ZATIDO-628610 format. One line per 2 residues: number of its first residue (from 1); their letters; for each residue x, y, z of N, C-alpha, C, O. Coordinates in steps of 0.001 Angstrom, whole numbers, m for minus. Layout:
! ZATIDO-628610
NUM) A) X Y Z X Y Z X Y Z X Y Z; ...
! end
This chain:
! ZATIDO-628610
1) XX) m30406 26003 1269 m29310 26135 986 m28731 27759 1318 m27653 28320 1117; m30020 28178 1922 m29268 29934 2200 m28694 29211 3263 m27483 29199 3044
3) XX) m28993 28482 4509 m28342 27886 5389 m26830 27870 5381 m25947 28406 6051; m26891 26946 4240 m25551 26566 4114 m24065 27241 3543 m22917 26825 3697
5) XX) m24579 28459 2822 m24847 29636 1997 m23699 31116 3011 m22898 31993 2686; m24302 30603 4258 m24369 31585 5382 m23405 30973 5856 m22398 31674 5751
7) XX) m23068 29394 6635 m22137 29163 6693 m21125 29408 5916 m20960 30626 5981; m20281 28913 5154 m19479 29481 4125 m19106 30676 3759 m17974 30925 3344
9) XX) m20046 31531 3886 m20087 33064 4438 m18904 33026 5785 m17775 32634 5489; m19088 33297 6759 m18618 33363 7611 m17786 32481 7687 m17029 32957 8533
11) XX) m17269 31280 7338 m16069 30551 7546 m14630 31964 6536 m13454 32262 6745; m15681 32388 5516 m14243 32623 4656 m14592 33702 5884 m13908 33649 6906
13) XX) m15421 34456 5792 m14670 35896 7289 m13580 35299 8406 m12426 35648 8655; m14226 34502 8839 m13304 34020 9400 m11942 33392 9548 m11346 33076 10577
15) XX) m11470 33249 7860 m10192 32854 7481 m9940 34181 7599 m9161 34559 8475; m10495 34998 6828 m9800 36369 6434 m8458 36971 7533 m7305 37355 7336
17) XX) m9541 36760 9030 m8785 37262 10311 m7340 37017 10857 m6745 37545 11796; m6927 35950 9880 m6056 35039 10354 m4663 35813 9191 m3962 35178 8403
19) XX) m4630 37272 9448 m3345 37774 8013 m1938 37548 7984 m1099 37349 7105; m1949 37660 9462 m328 37589 9998 m202 35829 9025 250 35978 7890
21) XX) m462 34724 9306 m468 33408 9143 m779 33454 7562 m221 32619 6851; m1604 34351 7018 m2101 34352 5577 m522 34788 4785 m185 34073 3840
23) XX) 509 36081 5237 684 36724 4429 2195 35242 5089 2540 34540 4137; 2781 34943 6185 3098 34112 6652 3524 32461 5749 4536 31762 5700
25) XX) 2521 32401 5309 2028 31497 4332 2249 31756 2401 2197 30922 1497; 2444 32929 2365 2782 33128 651 3746 33194 826 4331 32318 189
27) XX) 4761 34121 1708 6386 33999 1964 6583 32553 1738 7243 32151 780; 5995 31713 2645 6491 30376 2657 6909 29158 1218 7979 28654 877
29) XX) 4953 28993 452 4902 28579 m128 5898 29536 m1886 6609 29102 m2792; 5557 30388 m1656 6352 31259 m2932 8428 30800 m2905 9130 30539 m3881
31) XX) 8860 30870 m1360 9784 30504 m1097 9946 28689 m1433 11079 28315 m1738; 9332 28106 m1399 9452 26700 m1378 8930 26894 m2759 9942 26654 m3418
33) XX) 7982 27179 m3620 7910 26994 m5211 9334 27634 m5622 10123 27245 m6483; 9379 28208 m5164 11457 29096 m5828 11953 28092 m6035 12436 27779 m7123
35) XX) 11925 27157 m4703 13169 25648 m4889 12780 24822 m5443 13640 24053 m5873; 11765 24589 m5661 10981 23575 m6376 11519 23721 m7779 12222 22834 m8261
37) XX) 11215 24795 m8435 11260 25198 m9617 12509 25621 m10071 12469 26032 m11231; 13804 25662 m9443 15263 25417 m9711 15055 23632 m9611 14928 22967 m10639
39) XX) 15049 23248 m8763 15754 21433 m9155 14359 20531 m10170 14363 19332 m10446; 13310 21526 m10545 12858 21028 m11913 13362 21337 m13191 13183 20555 m14124
41) XX) 14147 22696 m13371 14340 23074 m14452 16024 22641 m14943 16475 22409 m16064; 16866 22655 m13231 17630 21569 m13436 17502 20181 m14383 18142 19988 m15417
43) XX) 16516 19257 m13778 16183 17916 m14860 15673 18854 m15960 16730 19357 m16340; 15103 19172 m16397 14412 19429 m17863 16149 19953 m18750 16756 19453 m19697
45) XX) 16399 20991 m17979 17836 21067 m18485 18524 19307 m18899 18553 18905 m20062; 18971 18545 m17828 19307 17929 m18202 18821 16940 m19352 19431 16242 m20163
47) XX) 17891 17096 m19172 16786 15896 m20485 15719 16390 m20729 14664 15859 m20383; 15778 17336 m21276 14857 18478 m22440 13311 17428 m22656 13380 16215 m22857
49) XX) 12553 17872 m22601 11114 17291 m23374 10736 16323 m22219 9816 15523 m22393; 11407 16369 m21061 11001 15241 m19989 9446 15314 m19036 9171 16259 m18297
51) XX) 8673 14268 m19225 7276 14542 m18746 6282 16068 m19925 5410 16910 m19710; 6945 15728 m20845 6083 17151 m21949 5950 18631 m21842 5058 19273 m22397
53) XX) 7045 19216 m20970 7056 20672 m19939 8241 20992 m20853 8694 20214 m21693; 8531 21786 m20686 9538 22947 m20920 10045 23538 m19248 9542 23241 m18165
55) XX) 10990 24288 m19489 11292 24442 m18056 10100 25865 m17677 9482 25942 m16615; 10008 26786 m18710 8927 27675 m18124 7392 26877 m17397 6849 27241 m16354
57) XX) 6943 25729 m18297 6463 24766 m17749 6388 23863 m16657 5403 23230 m16276; 7584 23875 m16179 7470 23208 m15222 7536 24410 m13698 6927 24424 m12628
59) XX) 8587 25294 m14306 8509 26452 m13285 6826 26932 m12758 6623 27654 m11781; 5544 26250 m13797 4500 27348 m13706 3858 26256 m12945 3181 26613 m11981
61) XX) 3982 24407 m13311 3796 23700 m12499 3816 23806 m11132 2899 23573 m10345; 5423 24337 m10819 5902 24395 m8982 4510 25359 m8441 3542 25128 m7716
63) XX) 5091 26758 m9366 3980 27904 m8425 2902 27329 m8551 2318 27220 m7473; 2228 26789 m9640 647 26708 m9298 205 25811 m8232 m782 26124 m7566
65) XX) 981 24485 m7958 1195 24097 m7071 870 24335 m5192 62 23870 m4389; 1958 25271 m5139 1953 25664 m3925 1069 26765 m4077 1158 27304 m2974
67) XX) 42 27632 m4942 m921 27854 m4601 m2215 27411 m4409 m3151 27976 m3845; m2127 25822 m5198 m3439 25364 m4306 m3011 24664 m3405 m3585 23664 m3836
69) XX) m2268 24122 m2112 m1839 23555 m849 m3056 24019 m429 m4073 23328 m489; m3024 25279 43 m3925 25637 1233 m5127 25399 864 m5911 24827 1621
71) XX) m5552 25899 m662 m6742 25244 m1109 m7463 24193 m798 m8523 24194 m172; m6883 23275 m1242 m7316 22006 m970 m7259 21045 600 m7676 19952 982
73) XX) m6442 22256 1211 m5858 22075 2845 m5667 20735 3170 m6411 19801 3468; m4164 20934 2998 m3222 20526 3365 m2619 20943 4544 m2469 22037 5088
75) XX) m2237 19518 4867 m1251 20205 6274 m2533 20120 6916 m2519 21339 7084; m4020 19659 7609 m4945 19542 8061 m5307 20465 8862 m5000 20740 10022
77) XX) m6485 21230 7575 m7219 21984 7773 m8822 21698 8153 m9643 22046 7305; m9132 21306 8936 m10316 20921 9353 m10830 19488 10280 m11770 18694 10249
79) XX) m9173 19793 11370 m9261 19461 12206 m10031 19345 13675 m9987 18602 14655; m10573 20220 13354 m12277 20757 14008 m12556 19922 14702 m12441 19796 15921
81) XX) m13096 19056 13642 m14152 17650 13775 m13477 16786 14559 m14060 16168 15450; m12103 16638 14305 m11619 15320 15232 m11623 16142 17027 m12244 15762 18019
83) XX) m10990 16948 16927 m11259 17886 18589 m12597 17786 18615 m12831 17852 19822; m13642 17668 18056 m14798 18141 19108 m15195 16702 19506 m15692 16568 20624
85) XX) m15003 15374 18561 m14904 14198 19046 m14737 13933 20049 m15398 13254 20835; m13553 14597 20161 m12382 13944 21708 m13258 15166 23191 m12910 15037 24365
87) XX) m14010 15897 22889 m13923 16504 23974 m15781 16110 23963 m16397 16017 25025; m16263 15972 22993 m17930 15333 23103 m18418 16401 22572 m19537 16265 22078
89) XX) m17622 18102 22475 m18442 18755 21387 m19307 18802 20758 m20202 19626 20567; m18874 17179 20122 m19174 16817 18568 m20971 16443 19008 m21681 16119 18055
91) XX) m21374 16478 19870 m22904 15829 20493 m23896 17382 19730 m24723 17460 18822; m23157 18591 20826 m24010 19552 20085 m24335 19801 18194 m25285 20281 17575
93) XX) m22971 19179 17763 m23010 19284 16046 m24256 18762 15829 m25233 19388 15417; m24198 17491 16140 m25573 16299 15579 m26536 17264 15799 m26730 17996 14828
95) XX) m27310 17523 16955 m28569 18418 17469 m28623 19449 16869 m29416 20349 17143; m27449 19494 15581 m28362 20978 15463 m28890 20484 13798 m28493 19627 13008
97) XX) m30305 21828 13767 m30947 21182 12253 m30349 21504 11434 m30500 22722 11333; m29426 20993 10407 m28755 21012 9826 m28045 19549 9465 m27743 18613 10205
99) XX) m27924 19703 8251 m27331 18114 7635 m25741 18503 8418 m25265 19633 8520; m25189 17343 8860 m23557 17697 10046 m22600 17335 8412 m21442 17317 8831
101) XX) m22542 17132 7284 m21798 16618 6480 m22067 17700 5792 m20939 18142 6011; m22639 18686 5034 m23131 19718 4028 m22564 20971 5200 m22015 22019 4859
103) XX) m22841 20577 6551 m22348 22323 7502 m20787 22341 7400 m20172 23405 7341; m20135 21050 7381 m18848 21186 7562 m18002 21572 6423 m17001 22287 6372
105) XX) m19006 20564 5024 m18824 20921 3950 m18535 22567 3535 m17540 23285 3433; m19653 22682 3402 m20045 25218 3337 m19208 25777 4117 m19064 26980 3899
107) XX) m18423 25220 5192 m17451 25904 6121 m16271 25473 5313 m15467 26405 5315; m15958 24766 4833 m14936 23932 3816 m15245 24759 2473 m16045 23895 2114
109) XX) m15279 25337 1821 m16509 26250 374 m15086 27069 737 m13937 27196 314; m16255 27686 2174 m15959 29285 2730 m14306 29372 3087 m13813 30477 2859
111) XX) m13464 28418 3580 m11869 28434 3850 m11163 28101 2699 m9974 27803 2810; m11789 28106 1443 m11428 26855 m130 m10832 28783 m789 m9771 29381 m967
113) XX) m12532 29092 m948 m12854 30308 m1451 m11374 31565 m1135 m10677 32278 m1856; m11440 31359 m74 m10615 32311 1121 m9152 32063 596 m8666 32894 m172
115) XX) m8364 30852 1012 m7017 30027 904 m6855 30531 m546 m5747 31043 m705; m7875 30539 m1998 m8211 30534 m2962 m7102 32253 m3305 m5941 32567 m3569
117) XX) m8402 32874 m3073 m7878 34914 m3406 m7090 35264 m2572 m6689 36363 m2956; m6552 34979 m1542 m5973 35895 m181 m4494 34674 m370 m3316 35024 m450
119) XX) m4816 33781 m390 m3062 32792 m206 m2905 32159 m1835 m1750 31943 m2200; m3622 31969 m2459 m3150 31289 m3737 m3133 31965 m5044 m2279 31606 m5854
121) XX) m4078 33025 m5400 m3363 34432 m6405 m2041 35017 m6136 m991 34866 m6760; m2442 36116 m4477 m1269 36665 m4609 339 35533 m4795 1347 36070 m5256
123) XX) 392 33781 m4328 1630 32761 m4543 1691 32816 m6387 2792 32583 m6887; 977 33001 m6955 1284 33264 m8381 1483 34522 m9130 1941 34544 m10273
125) XX) 1076 35724 m8363 962 36578 m9130 2795 37013 m8832 3443 37578 m9713; 3465 36598 m7346 4953 36520 m7068 5316 35548 m8479 6015 35821 m9454
127) XX) 4688 34554 m8208 5688 33971 m10006 6051 34547 m10602 7220 34600 m10983; 4637 35572 m11071 5053 35831 m12382 5679 37329 m12114 5309 38269 m12817
129) XX) 6313 37445 m11426 6996 38662 m11031 8604 38383 m11864 9378 38931 m12648; 8393 36837 m10865 9762 36440 m10695 10490 36017 m11909 11449 36544 m12473
131) XX) 9707 34769 m12233 9641 34093 m13173 9174 34058 m14879 9818 33681 m15858; 7588 34697 m14753 7137 34747 m15801 6541 33633 m16044 7293 32688 m16285
133) XX) 5025 33364 m16066 4402 31975 m16037 3574 31636 m17744 2854 32162 m18591; 4200 30578 m17475 2899 29996 m18847 694 30374 m18335 m174 30512 m17473
135) XX) 996 30340 m19480 m282 30876 m19609 m1146 29686 m19517 m577 28630 m19794; m2703 29597 m19111 m3715 28513 m19545 m3863 28050 m21165 m4173 29032 m21840
137) XX) m3756 27099 m21785 m3606 26563 m23096 m5004 27496 m23345 m4784 28629 m23771; m6395 27128 m23123 m7415 28193 m24520 m8509 28604 m23096 m8262 28446 m21900
139) XX) m9419 29017 m23567 m9989 29632 m22898 m11560 27965 m22521 m12530 27897 m21766; m11161 27346 m23184 m11454 26034 m22915 m10849 24919 m21537 m11203 24013 m20783
141) XX) m9727 25770 m21905 m8947 25316 m20867 m9162 25636 m19100 m9146 24867 m18139; m9399 27404 m19217 m9765 28029 m17940 m10923 27967 m16999 m11037 28261 m15809
143) XX) m12064 27315 m18239 m13284 26962 m17808 m13164 24963 m17413 m13946 24378 m16662; m12610 24651 m17767 m12078 23262 m17243 m11222 22812 m16112 m11090 21836 m15373
145) XX) m10666 24069 m16342 m9559 24469 m14568 m11126 24310 m13378 m11499 23465 m12564; m11837 26071 m14048 m12445 26214 m12606 m13207 25147 m12185 m13582 24963 m11026
147) XX) m13465 24343 m13276 m14551 23442 m13331 m13818 22374 m11898 m14181 22210 m10733; m12456 21729 m12858 m11634 21143 m11366 m10645 21499 m10420 m9876 20781 m9782
149) XX) m10819 22944 m10437 m10361 22966 m8755 m11707 23001 m7915 m11728 23146 m6693; m13037 22823 m8870 m14289 22412 m7549 m13885 21243 m7225 m13459 21091 m6079
151) XX) m13919 19862 m8350 m13349 18691 m7414 m12512 18802 m6828 m12512 17963 m5926; m11341 19698 m6806 m10373 19076 m5760 m10562 19736 m4809 m9855 19448 m3843
153) XX) m11401 20703 m4659 m11911 20789 m2882 m12371 20618 m2540 m12594 21060 m1413; m13434 19280 m3483 m14541 18208 m3040 m13342 17196 m2386 m13086 17161 m1183
155) XX) m12882 16646 m3088 m11582 15545 m2872 m11281 16194 m1704 m11660 15482 m775; m10668 17430 m1222 m9800 17752 m75 m9780 17041 945 m9143 16137 1485
157) XX) m11725 18493 1218 m12533 17629 2123 m13264 16622 2180 m13925 16427 3200; m13310 15903 1302 m13711 14347 1319 m12807 13177 1756 m13214 12027 1920
159) XX) m11128 13727 1980 m10113 12991 2601 m10793 13324 4017 m11638 12679 4637; m10002 14829 4409 m10120 15073 5710 m11698 15062 6554 m11922 14981 7762
161) XX) m12538 15163 5529 m13958 14160 7272 m13566 12762 7055 m13084 12178 8025; m13701 12072 5853 m13297 10490 6560 m12131 10673 7773 m12164 10381 8969
163) XX) m11297 11165 7097 m9808 10952 8521 m10284 11464 9732 m9888 10905 10755; m11197 12591 9850 m11513 13235 11494 m12840 12095 11401 m13484 12014 12447
165) XX) m13005 11780 10991 m14763 10638 11586 m14232 8941 12251 m14671 8109 13045; m12806 9149 11171 m11987 7978 12024 m11802 8142 13724 m11475 7324 14584
167) XX) m12084 9264 13776 m12046 9338 15454 m12813 8686 16576 m12407 8596 17735; m13817 8296 16174 m15163 8071 16389 m14877 6513 17234 m15327 5964 18241
169) XX) m13904 6208 16217 m13323 4554 16272 m11706 4778 17208 m11490 4186 18265; m11108 5353 16815 m9543 6333 17222 m9418 6353 18506 m8886 5625 19343
171) XX) m10272 7759 18513 m10365 8872 19294 m9669 9982 19103 m9958 11179 19120; m7961 8913 18776 m7584 10289 18041 m6760 9619 16720 m6151 8565 16535
173) XX) m7138 11036 15752 m6728 10793 14382 m5281 11103 13834 m4872 11255 12683; m4460 11158 15428 m3052 11783 15118 m2762 10570 12956 m2962 10718 11750
175) XX) m2220 9585 13941 m2126 8111 12856 m2877 8339 11640 m2383 8108 10536; m4220 8847 11821 m4937 8195 9610 m4347 9525 9315 m4262 9753 8108
177) XX) m3839 10631 10244 m3953 12007 9336 m2388 12019 9037 m2065 12862 8200; m1262 11177 9604 m103 11339 9168 227 9867 7845 1291 9552 7311
179) XX) m742 9445 7734 m956 8151 6963 m1317 8870 5552 m595 8879 4554; m2231 9300 5653 m3448 10195 4780 m1917 11797 3968 m1587 12053 2810
181) XX) m1528 12328 5142 m949 13381 4417 320 13023 4342 892 14093 4551; 1507 11863 4110 1892 11025 3501 1580 10477 1938 2434 10551 1054
183) XX) 294 9940 1735 368 9635 1119 m299 10828 m424 m342 10721 m1650; m659 11757 493 m1056 12744 m11 337 14153 m972 115 14849 m1963
185) XX) 1701 14057 m81 2375 14541 m802 3082 13408 m1510 3710 13686 m2533; 3065 12790 m1295 3170 12046 m2730 2541 11636 m4140 2954 11817 m5285
187) XX) 1467 11056 m3674 474 11363 m4824 176 11916 m5726 90 11414 m6846; m110 13390 m5363 m1268 14676 m5742 96 15800 m6340 m74 16967 m6691
189) XX) 1398 15061 m6322 1949 15841 m7701 2519 16934 m6877 3696 17041 m7220; 2223 17843 m5902 2818 18748 m5474 4111 18470 m5092 4829 19470 m5111
191) XX) 4877 17021 m4609 6766 17305 m4518 7137 17052 m5674 7957 17839 m6147; 6670 15853 m6563 7245 15693 m7223 6079 15381 m9139 5220 14510 m9274
193) XX) 6278 15855 m9645 5212 15688 m11052 4722 14846 m11399 5220 14836 m12525; 3688 13507 m11377 3366 12422 m11299 4363 12454 m12963 5411 11828 m12807
195) XX) 4239 12952 m14206 4466 12285 m15162 6328 12772 m15136 6926 13201 m16123; 6833 12597 m14005 8009 11952 m13181 8535 11127 m13007 9728 10890 m13192
197) XX) 7461 10320 m12480 7463 9077 m12200 7911 7615 m12848 7952 7509 m14074; 8122 6902 m12307 8325 5672 m13295 7294 5266 m13995 6173 5337 m13490
199) XX) 7490 4721 m15401 6629 3825 m16170 5552 3447 m15412 4427 3819 m15748; 5788 2489 m14047 4822 1627 m13523 4315 2401 m12312 3450 1841 m11637
201) XX) 4736 3617 m11942 4194 4149 m11067 2901 5066 m11374 1746 5138 m10953; 3553 5607 m12155 2868 6514 m12476 1683 6686 m12699 1196 7779 m12411
203) XX) 506 5196 m13538 m1061 4696 m14035 m1148 4448 m11691 m1899 5231 m11109; m686 3839 m11186 m1106 3698 m9638 m1464 4988 m8834 m2527 5242 m8268
205) XX) m2 5960 m8940 m620 7715 m8577 m2043 8489 m8883 m2726 9233 m8180; m2272 7786 m10815 m2763 8863 m10940 m4250 7870 m11097 m5330 8397 m11365
207) XX) m4149 6908 m10960 m6184 6526 m10432 m6209 6343 m8877 m7039 5535 m8460; m5312 7060 m7841 m5225 7177 m6577 m6407 9130 m6902 m6356 9912 m7852
209) XX) m7236 9171 m5649 m8065 10187 m5384 m7019 11212 m4585 m7627 12149 m4066; m5781 11232 m4404 m5189 12530 m4770 m4054 13474 m5619 m3252 14362 m5333
211) XX) m4738 12285 m7581 m4021 13436 m8269 m5391 14245 m8589 m5783 14554 m9714; m5960 14490 m7497 m7492 15211 m8485 m7202 16662 m7375 m7858 17704 m7380
213) XX) m6114 16345 m6549 m5628 18099 m6197 m4835 18501 m6341 m5050 19681 m6065; m3712 18388 m6671 m3212 19317 m7478 m2684 18809 m8656 m2028 19738 m9127
215) XX) m2590 17662 m9536 m1689 17215 m10459 m2653 17430 m11914 m2165 17953 m12916; m4001 16970 m11858 m5663 17754 m12272 m5213 19164 m12550 m4608 19844 m13379
217) XX) m5728 19214 m11614 m5695 20904 m12523 m5081 21368 m12575 m5423 22441 m13071; m3909 21324 m12307 m2667 22071 m13017 m2706 21763 m14302 m2515 22621 m15163
219) XX) m3008 20249 m14642 m1818 18971 m16257 m3214 20512 m16829 m2628 21580 m17003; m4411 20569 m17014 m5799 21281 m17313 m5475 22613 m17065 m6295 23394 m17549
221) XX) m4354 23232 m16347 m4029 24876 m16980 m2991 24769 m17622 m2448 25719 m18186; m2756 24108 m17623 m892 24063 m18675 m1685 23369 m20368 m1271 23792 m21448
223) XX) m2338 22753 m20317 m3000 22190 m21282 m2231 20699 m21728 m2348 20320 m22893; m1398 19836 m20681 m917 18984 m20620 m1567 17288 m21507 m1205 16458 m22342
225) XX) m3071 17707 m20309 m3850 17333 m21177 m4980 18013 m21537 m5575 18742 m20744; m5503 17746 m23251 m6347 18587 m23792 m7785 17085 m24583 m7609 15868 m24645
227) XX) m9213 18021 m25094 m9717 17638 m25818 m10007 16322 m24402 m9746 16459 m23207; m10621 15114 m25112 m10888 14298 m24567 m10035 13770 m23119 m10565 13548 m22031
229) XX) m8920 13675 m23376 m8714 13454 m22272 m8541 14311 m21122 m8812 13876 m20003; m8090 15561 m21301 m8865 16314 m20310 m10046 16589 m19830 m10133 17156 m18741
231) XX) m11018 16285 m20459 m12384 15837 m19424 m12616 14951 m19168 m13512 14761 m18345; m11825 13784 m19824 m11562 12273 m19007 m11326 12238 m17650 m12017 11721 m16772
233) XX) m9594 13232 m17504 m9691 13637 m16214 m9983 14140 m15474 m9510 13983 m14348; m11159 15220 m15839 m11704 15921 m14633 m12836 15308 m14679 m13690 16018 m14146
235) XX) m13443 13911 m15220 m14410 13456 m15274 m14279 12509 m13847 m14937 12417 m12811; m12979 11824 m14430 m12841 11222 m13360 m11843 11669 m11537 m11499 11005 m10559
237) XX) m11749 13020 m11926 m11557 13604 m10708 m13279 13740 m10418 m13718 12740 m9851; m13795 14272 m10566 m15062 14510 m10384 m15454 12597 m9372 m15705 12213 m8230
239) XX) m15322 12187 m10332 m16055 10457 m9994 m15600 10539 m8479 m16387 10644 m7538; m14015 10468 m8356 m13246 10654 m6977 m13920 11688 m5918 m14203 11478 m4739
241) XX) m14054 12598 m6517 m15010 13414 m5033 m16501 13313 m4788 m16835 13736 m3681; m17400 12892 m5493 m19236 12422 m5316 m18568 10838 m4317 m19183 10605 m3276
243) XX) m17499 9966 m4645 m17418 8801 m4168 m16636 8668 m3180 m16384 7607 m2610; m15963 10354 m2774 m15217 10010 m957 m16651 10390 m553 m17208 9521 117
245) XX) m17533 11736 m867 m18564 12037 m162 m19673 11244 429 m20325 11345 1468; m19670 9917 m1188 m20999 8786 m167 m20144 8291 502 m20802 7493 1168
247) XX) m18812 8154 908 m17854 6908 1953 m18338 7764 3100 m18976 7163 3965; m18114 9283 3290 m17668 10316 4439 m19535 10427 4825 m20006 10668 5936
249) XX) m20284 10179 3597 m21515 9881 4115 m22209 8619 4738 m23269 8632 5364; m21439 7540 4461 m21588 6331 5307 m21132 5978 6363 m21664 5181 7135
251) XX) m19814 6684 6548 m19041 6648 7743 m20073 7190 8961 m20404 6725 10052; m20484 8688 8044 m21057 9432 9232 m21910 8741 9800 m21952 8882 11022
253) XX) m22879 7770 9176 m24466 7716 9609 m23487 6452 10603 m23580 6338 11825; m22654 5676 9775 m22601 4549 11088 m21757 4983 12475 m21539 4266 13452
255) XX) m21326 6454 12248 m20490 6628 13552 m21734 7343 14241 m21774 6990 15420; m22750 8212 13928 m23234 8715 14767 m24210 7310 15168 m24374 7154 16378
257) XX) m24535 6800 14713 m25251 5324 15453 m24227 5202 16894 m24804 5206 17981; m23456 5148 16876 m22711 5282 18411 m21619 5914 18970 m20499 5459 19203
259) XX) m22059 6978 19152 m21424 8181 19666 m20325 7964 21090 m20705 7945 22261; m19131 7839 20687 m18624 7670 22346 m18314 9207 22662 m17600 9947 21987
261) XX) m18810 9436 23502 m17560 10660 24276 m16613 10527 24930 m16490 9566 25689; m15387 11799 24746 m14800 11479 25750 m14257 12798 26689 m14125 13958 26298
263) XX) m14103 12493 27454 m14219 14023 27938 m15080 14887 28889 m14743 15851 29576; m16398 14229 28732 m17221 14186 28976 m18642 14165 28818 m19372 14057 29804
! end
């Protein structure tokens, strides 16, 4: 475990060097959060009580979802695996005296922790200064929210890991990535909170792993789900995280039996 802790630490340091990109990301995510918050406030004013949140709750949902996007790895964080498959550098990774999947998971933990602290927290701070945000429902909600954040990061890694491993068969992961990115934007709650979906569509979206990226952590934080429902939501999220990890392990073992090296 000491090795993987060191990998996570070095990954954190690596991402912390991209200061300009971090500042630009804070600005961009904050602006999109404000635009989305304005739309959601207009909706709740037109139909009070919709989705179980008031205007302040929807503003908080918007800001929090923007703050978590980089943390869970939206838009391609982790594409390095696919590139290394194309160039053939993946062979040197497989020769390392370390577990391939755990190595990249540790690297993603370092990335995610930096994005949460260096990008997510400032976005929430900006939102709080501009709007004033709704706080967590209780201390229990805070603790469950922290556990849900772990599950969200794990799900994000699991999805991206599977996408990148598809390069062993497809050689180019762009199509797979575009498909998963589209599903993620639709079913994670980052574009439209899932409680605003039609009655027939909401349970379908919630049944996917994508809902565990944004919707579940923010709902737990806001207290939209409480008690056994909150525990069940987080347990479901962690179940998907574990299932994706196992699926990634199975695909990795299958892929490493038939390595195809492209480019050398």
